[in-house]
N, C-alpha and C positions, 0 to 999 in steps of 0.2 A: 143598388149598385152606385159607384162613385159617379158624380156628376160629370158627364162628358163635356159639358160646356165650360168646365173650369179653365181649360186651355182650348183655344180655337184653332182648328187645323186650316188656318188661311193666313195669308200675308196682310199685314196692316202696313202698307208701304209709307204712309205719312209718318207714323210714329217710329218706324224703323229708320226712316230718313233722319229724324230728330235725334234718335239714339246713335246715329253715326256722325252727324254734324256737331252736336254738342261735345263729345270727346275730342274731336278735331279742333274745335274752337278753344278748349281748354289747353290741348298741347300747343296750339299756336301762341296762346297768351304766354304760356310758360317758356316757350322758346324765343319770344320776343324780348330783346335786351331789357326794355323797360319793365316788362311784366316779370322777368326773372329777377330783376334788381327788387321789385316790390315783394315778391315771394321770399327772397332771402331776408329782407328787412323784417318782415312779419315773423318768419321762422326763427330769426336769431332772438327777437323779443319773446316769442313764444317759448322757446327753449329755455332761456334764462328764468322765465316766469315759473316754469314747471320744474326744472332741474335744479336750480340754485338752492331751494329749500331743503333738498336732501342732506345738505352738509350741516344744517342746523336744527332740523326737526327729526328726531329719531323716529317718531311714529310715522311721519310721512315717508321716511326712508324704508322702514319695515314693511308697510303697506304695499308700496310700489315694487319692492324687491320680491315679494311673494307673487304679486301679479305679473312680474316679468318672467317668472319660471315657466319652462316648457309644460309641466303638468298642469299649470293653471289654464293653459290653452284648452286642455281636455275638459276642464271643469266649464269653461266658457261654452264649448261645443255641446256639452250636455244640457246647459241652460237654453241654448238657442234651439237645440233639437226638440227639447221639451215643449217650448212654446209653439213650435212648428207643428208637432203632432198632438197637441192638446185639443181635443174635440170641442166644439161649440165655443171656441174663443175667437180666433180670426176665421178659422175654417169650420164649416159644419162637420160633425163627426163623420157623416157619410163621404165627406170629400178629403179627409185628412190623408188617406193612402195616396191618392192621386196627386195631391198637393206635395206630399213628401217626395214622390218620384220626380214630379216636375221640377221641384227645386234641386234635386240631386243632379238631374240631367243638365240643368242651367250652371249649376256649380262645376260640373265637369267640362262644360264648354268654356266657362270662364278660365279654368286652369289651362286649357289648350291656348286660349288667347294670350294668357299671361306668359306662357313659355315662349310663344312666338314674339310677342312685343318685347320681352326682356332681351331676347337675342338681337332683336333689331335696335333696341336702345343701346346695348353694348357696341353693337357695330357702328352706330352713329355717335358714340362717345358721350352719351347722356348719363351714363352711370356716375355716381358720386359716392363718397364716403359719408357716413352718418355724422351728425353734429358732434357726437361725443368724441369723434376722432379728430375733428378739425377746429373746434372752438376752444380757445384758451379758458381754463378754469372750470371746465366740465366736471361735474361730479360723476364718478364711475362707480356703480353700485357693486361691480364685480371685485373692486378693491376693498370694499367694506365686507363682502361676503364671498371670499375666494372658494370656500368650501361648496357653497351653493352653485357657483359657476362650474366647478368641476363635476359636480354630482347631478345637478338638475338643469344644466344649461341656461344660467341666468342671462337673459338677452339684453345687452346694453350697448352693442356697437355692431356695425356691419360695414364691410368693405364695399358693398354694392347694395345700397339701400332703396333705390328707385326701380320700379314702382313698389309701393307698400303692399306686399302680398297678404299680410295679415289684415290689413284694413280693407282690402278688396273683398275678402270673404265675408267680413262683417257688413260691409256696405251692401253686397249682393243680397245677403239675407234681409237687411232692413228694407231695401227696395222691393224685393219680392213680397215680404209681409206687408209692406206699405200699400201695395197694389190691392190687396184684398182686405185690408183693415176696414172695419165698419163703424169705427168711432174715433173721435180725437184722442180719448184715452189710450186706445190701442196703439195709435201712431206714436203718442208720447212715450209709452213704454218701449216700443220697438226701437225708435231712433235714440231714446235715452240709453238704453242698453248698448247699442251699436257704438255710440260715441264715448261711452264710459270704458268699454273694452278696448277701444282704439288708444286710450290714454297711456297704459304702461309703456309702450314703445316710445311714445313721445316724451314722457316723463324721464325715462332711462336715457334717451338720446340715440336710440337705435334707429330712428327714422326722423328725418325733417317733416314738417307739416306738409310740404308740397308732395312728398312721397305718397301722403294719404289723400289730400284734397285735390291733387292733380292725377297722380298715377293711379291710386286706388279707385277714385271716382270714374276715371275713364275706362278702366278695365270692367268695373261693375256695370256701367251704362252700355258698353258694347255687348257684354254677355247678356244683359237683360234684353236689349233689343233683338239680337239674333236668336235668343232662346224664346222669349215670350211673344214677340210680334211677328213671328214666323211659325210654320207648322211644327217646328222642332219639338217644343215641349209637349204638345199634344200627341204627336206620334211616339216620342220617347217615353212618355208616361204610359201610353197604352201598351207598348212593347213590354215594358217592366212590370206593368200589372199581370199581363198574361204569363210572363216567365216565372214570377214569384208566386202565382196563384197556388200552387201545391204546397209551397213553404207556409203560407198564410193559412191554408186549410188546416195544416198540422198545428200551427200556433193557436188556432181558435179552440183546440181542444185541451189546451194547457191552462191549469188554474192561474190566477192572477194576470199572466201575460194576455189572456184572451179578453180582459177588461180594457186593454189599450185600444184607443180610437183607431190607431193606425193598423190594428189587427182585425177588429171587428167592423163590418160594413154597415152596421145598423146603428 
């Protein structure tokens, strides 16, 4: 059976407190006028560094145009999922199914937190337009590839870019995998991929850096705290294991599919 100790059905109040106070500290720094000024200065520098070469380097333009398409998000999802359910990499093969359901439950929790926080941010007037809509001289990839924008939803601008929802998903995945990583190499791969896949929105100008390193980080930490350091993930993964047992019993009899670690418990 999957290891029932992967998630503990008890409260870790100390770490839960940290996971609540740290996002509040980030939010406080962001709302502090001096902190906001520093964020804007850094973000404008970062935006020009990443976005300006699009106008003069066709290879750079084409790479990030592809990476900014909606279908590419599905490719990223497949890569992240593959690493999550790969047996005997971060998780033992016997733990993969429980880890998968634990992550899904924490991801659902984060989506709920994001909806509530976004509504609160809109109410407080914290929302803002993306840098591609407000910075003079911004390179708009949609102007170079209007067909891609119409057909594949090329993402290079947003009227409400805070918090970075795309980044929050990547960050919660990286934080979750990082909790269980057993080597420095695994941590480097996990965080390297997360940061790499956050880049397209920053290069295209769909998000400010602060949408990710403030908004995305605080959502991910809140979700990790309330999901992992409470009984939530343990109870949710237990429930999902029981509910899906008949389905996986069927999948175990199917060729090829039965070889996946998430399907077999051995």
